[in-house]
C-alpha positions in Angstrom: -19.1 -33.7 12.7 -20.7 -30.8 9.8 -19.3 -31.3 6.3 -18.2 -27.7 6.1 -18.0 -26.7 2.0 -14.9 -24.1 1.8 -13.8 -22.5 -1.6 -10.4 -21.6 -1.8 -10.3 -18.9 -4.8 -7.2 -17.2 -5.4 -5.5 -15.2 -8.4 -1.7 -15.7 -9.3 0.0 -14.3 -11.5 3.7 -15.7 -11.0 2.6 -18.7 -9.1 3.0 -17.7 -5.2 -1.2 -17.4 -4.5 -1.5 -20.2 -6.5 0.8 -22.0 -4.0 -0.7 -20.5 -1.4 -4.2 -21.3 -2.2 -2.9 -25.1 -2.5 -1.2 -25.7 0.3 -4.8 -23.9 2.3 -7.1 -26.0 0.0 -5.0 -29.1 1.0 -5.0 -28.6 5.1 -8.5 -27.9 4.9 -9.2 -31.1 3.1 -7.3 -32.8 6.0 -9.3 -31.0 8.5 -12.2 -32.5 7.3 -13.9 -30.1 4.5 -15.2 -30.9 1.2 -12.9 -28.2 -0.8 -13.1 -26.7 -4.1 -10.0 -25.2 -5.6 -10.6 -22.0 -8.4 -8.9 -19.2 -9.9 -10.4 -15.3 -10.5 -10.7 -15.0 -14.6 -7.0 -13.3 -15.7 -7.7 -9.8 -17.2 -4.4 -8.8 -18.6 -3.6 -8.4 -22.5 -1.3 -11.3 -23.7 0.7 -8.8 -24.3 1.0 -8.4 -21.3 1.5 -12.1 -19.7 3.9 -12.9 -22.6 6.1 -10.0 -21.5 7.0 -11.8 -18.6 8.5 -15.1 -18.7 6.8 -16.3 -15.4 3.9 -15.3 -15.6 3.5 -17.1 -19.2 4.9 -20.0 -17.5 2.1 -19.8 -14.8 -0.6 -18.8 -17.0 -0.5 -21.8 -19.4 0.5 -24.4 -16.5 -2.9 -23.0 -14.7 -5.6 -22.6 -17.1 -6.6 -25.3 -18.2 -6.1 -27.4 -14.7 -7.9 -25.1 -12.4 -11.2 -24.4 -12.5 -12.1 -20.7 -13.3 -14.0 -19.2 -10.1 -17.8 -18.5 -10.4 -20.7 -17.3 -8.2 -22.0 -20.8 -7.8 -18.6 -20.9 -5.9 -19.1 -18.6 -3.7 -23.2 -19.9 -3.2 -22.3 -23.3 -2.6 -19.8 -22.6 0.0 -20.0 -22.4 3.7 -16.4 -20.8 4.4 -13.8 -18.7 2.3 -10.1 -18.9 1.8 -8.8 -15.7 -0.7 -5.2 -15.2 -1.6 -4.5 -13.0 -3.9 -1.3 -10.3 -4.8 -0.7 -6.7 -3.5 -1.0 -3.9 -6.0 0.6 -0.8 -4.4 -0.9 -1.6 -1.3 -4.1 -2.9 -2.9 -5.6 -6.5 -4.6 -4.8 -7.1 -8.0 -7.7 -6.1 -10.1 -8.6 -9.2 -11.1 -9.7 -10.3 -7.2 -11.7 -7.4 -7.0 -13.5 -7.7 -10.5 -14.8 -11.2 -9.4 -16.0 -9.2 -5.8 -17.5 -6.8 -7.5 -19.8 -9.4 -9.7 -21.0 -10.8 -6.6 -23.9 -8.1 -6.4 -26.7 -10.3 -7.0 -25.7 -13.0 -4.6 -24.8 -10.0 -1.9 -28.6 -8.8 -2.6 -30.0 -12.2 -2.0 -28.6 -12.1 1.1 -26.4 -15.6 0.5 -22.9 -14.5 1.2 -23.9 -13.7 4.8 -22.6 -15.7 8.2 -20.3 -17.1 5.8 -16.4 -17.8 7.6 -13.8 -16.1 5.6 -10.0 -15.8 5.5 -7.6 -13.9 3.3 -3.5 -14.1 2.2 -1.2 -11.6 0.4 2.0 -11.7 -1.3 4.2 -9.1 -2.4 8.1 -8.9 -3.7 8.8 -7.9 0.0 8.2 -8.3 3.6 7.2 -4.8 3.4 5.2 -4.6 0.2 1.5 -3.9 0.9 0.7 -7.2 2.4 -1.6 -5.6 5.3 -3.5 -3.3 3.7 -3.7 -5.3 0.7 -5.7 -8.0 3.3 -7.1 -5.2 5.7 -9.0 -3.8 2.7 -10.1 -6.8 1.3 -11.8 -8.0 4.7 -13.8 -4.3 4.2 -15.7 -6.1 1.2 -16.2 -9.0 3.7 -17.7 -6.4 6.3 -20.4 -5.8 3.6 -21.2 -9.2 2.6 -21.9 -9.7 6.4 -19.6 -12.3 6.2 -17.5 -13.8 9.4 -13.6 -12.9 8.8 -10.9 -15.5 10.4 -7.9 -13.7 11.1 -4.8 -16.4 12.4 -4.4 -13.8 15.2 -1.3 -15.4 17.2 -2.7 -18.4 17.6 -0.1 -20.3 16.7 3.7 -20.7 16.4 3.8 -20.6 12.7 2.2 -17.2 12.5 5.2 -15.6 14.2 8.2 -17.7 12.0 6.1 -16.3 8.8 7.1 -12.8 9.9 4.3 -12.4 12.1 1.2 -11.2 10.4 -2.0 -11.6 12.5 -4.5 -10.9 9.6 -3.7 -13.3 7.1 -0.7 -15.4 5.7 2.1 -12.8 4.5 4.2 -14.5 1.3 6.9 -12.3 -0.4 8.4 -13.0 -3.9 9.9 -16.6 -4.0 13.7 -16.5 -5.4 13.7 -20.1 -6.3 9.7 -20.3 -7.3 9.1 -21.6 -4.5 7.1 -20.2 -1.5 8.8 -20.3 2.1 8.4 -23.4 4.2 7.3 -20.8 7.1 5.0 -19.2 5.2 3.1 -22.5 3.4 3.2 -23.9 7.3 0.9 -20.1 8.2 -1.5 -20.7 5.5 -1.9 -24.2 6.7 -2.8 -23.2 10.1 -4.7 -20.1 9.0 -6.7 -22.7 6.5 -7.3 -25.4 9.4 -8.1 -22.4 11.8 -10.8 -21.2 9.3 -12.2 -24.7 8.9 -12.4 -25.2 12.9 -14.1 -21.8 13.3 -16.4 -22.2 9.9 -17.3 -25.8 11.2 -19.0 -24.6 14.4 -21.2 -21.4 12.9 -22.8 -23.9 10.3 -23.5 -25.6 13.5 -24.9 -23.3 15.4 
């Protein structure tokens, strides 16, 4: 069995996408992959972070415990799982900025032929998660990556709201992402590992 290397890269302000990414990383490990969990650099000024207690608490809880994503994490991996919140129907600027730094690897063809899947969140069930994931995949097409959407390949996708493009979470009411959404993230991660392993064996 091939030793698939997976980078799980996320941006999270309040912790929702951190929970999705952490769950996906655990599932990928369970599926036999070697995994790196990474957060992209925070771009918001300290005043903005401090103005929201949840944002401040999450920022402080993870800044020293989750390594910051680098281009090495992209080059190292055979497959990617990305998770990010939606901002007016698009990916958060923090994630976009990280992707925009990948030009040198792209120019060397080091991002091509790698399996990739994405997850997102918004305040409510129809807050732009689908358009965020679809617009994210446009960048992946430019990379030459192989998009591995969950489709309707497992009942967990339906239970989590039925988004075939990637797991979609709504803002938790009690600070914890819904179990159904986490189950969908687990399925999505294991599917990525299965497809990614086939790619590196071919």
